[in-house]
N, C-alpha and C positions, 0 to 999 in steps of 0.2 A: 648445893651445887646449882640449883635452879636460879639462885640470886646472881651468881657470877655470870651466867649466860645472859641474863637480862641486862646486867651492867655492860657486858661486851656489845650487845645489840644497840644499847643507847649510845655508847661511845662511837660505834660504827656509823650510826645515823648522824651524830654530830659532825663527824669527819666528812661524811658525804655532803651535808648541808654547807659546810665551810668550803669544800671544793667547788660546789655549784655556785656559791656566792662569788668566789674568786674568778670563776669562768665568766660570769655575767659582768663583773667589773672590767675584766680585760676586753670583752666585746664592746662595752660602752666606750672604753678608751680608744679602741680601734676605729669605731664609727663616730667619734666625736666631731662636732662641727666647729669647735673652738679653733681659733688660729686660721680660719679661712680668710681669703683676701676679700676686699670690698666687692670686687666684680662677681665673686662666687655667691655673695649674699644678696645681690641686687635682684629685684623682680620688676618686670615691666607690664604695662597694660596695653594690649593690642587694640585695634580699631573696633573690635566687637565687645570690649570690656572684659576679656579673659586675661588672667595673669599668666605671663610667660617668662622664660628665663632669657629670651633673646631680645635685644633692644630693637626699637622700631626702625624701619628702613627710611632714611631721610629723603630718598629719591621717590618714594611712593607718594602718590597724590593723596592729599588729605580730603576727607569728606567735610563739607561745610554744612553746618546745621543752623537754621534760623531759629533764634531763641523764641520768637513769637509763635512758632509752630508747635512748641512743646506744650502739651496739655497736662495740667496738674489737676487731680481730683476727678470728679464725675464728669461725664460728657455733657456738654451744653445741649439743652433741648431747644430745638428750633421752634419759633413761634408757628403755631398752626392756624391757618386761615379758617375762620368759622364756616365759610362756604364749603370747604373740603370735608367737613365733618358730616354734612347732611348727605344721606344716601337714599337711593331709591330701591324699592323691593316689592315683592308680592307676598301676601300672607299665605304660606303653604299649609299651615295647620293652626287652628286656634280652638281651644276648648273653653267655652263660656263658663261651664260649671266649676272647672278647676282654676280658671283665670290665667292661663298661660298658653303660649303657642310659639310658632317659629316663623321667621320671615326669611325668604330666599332673596338675597341681595342680587340685583340685576347685573351689577358690574363684576363682582368677584364670584358669583354663583355659590357663595357660602351660606350656610344656614345660621341665623342669629336668633338667640332666645329672646322672647318678649314676654313680660309679665303685665297683667292688667294695670298695675300701678304706673307703668311707663306709657300708657295710652292716653292721648289727648282726645281722640274721637273713638266711637265704638266701631269695631271692625269685625269682619267675618272672612272666611276662607276666600282666596282668589281676589281680594281687594288690593289695589295698588296703593302703596303707602310711601311716605318719606319719613326718615327716622335718623337718629344719631346713635352712635354706639359708645359704650363705656366698658372697660374691662371689669368683669366680675370675678368671683372666686373660682368659677368653673369655665370661664371663657367670656366671649363677648355677649353683652346684653344690649338690647335695643331700648332707647329711651326717647321721649318726645315723639311718639309715633302718631302720625296724623294721616288722614286720607289724602292721596295725591289729587291735584286738580286737573 
């Protein structure tokens, strides 16, 4: 008798699956997009590039874009005047034994790291210097450091 109960359960599951399948098919038919008119299928792009279902207003003023103003790729780097690279500062700290120190920039008041390889003249603390900066892995580094005249 246990076998007949198993058969009945299997048959019942098959019937339930068939009913669910038929319900899903009816829902798909009810929500079908086939047979819609051309206007229902149209999509428009508004002035901001978004897709909408409403056509653009012909009375609305159009935005004019100059093609030459559109920039493709990376930003163009402006030529830097070499005179702008030279800065003035004061040695705020320098350790001769370790070979590094810091320069306080007189214009920006920021502290710039300097290594002895970037020195053109020997310097000590509180000396006025002129220098150039380059970007290092940890921030700005002073190079071509020489005593100010």
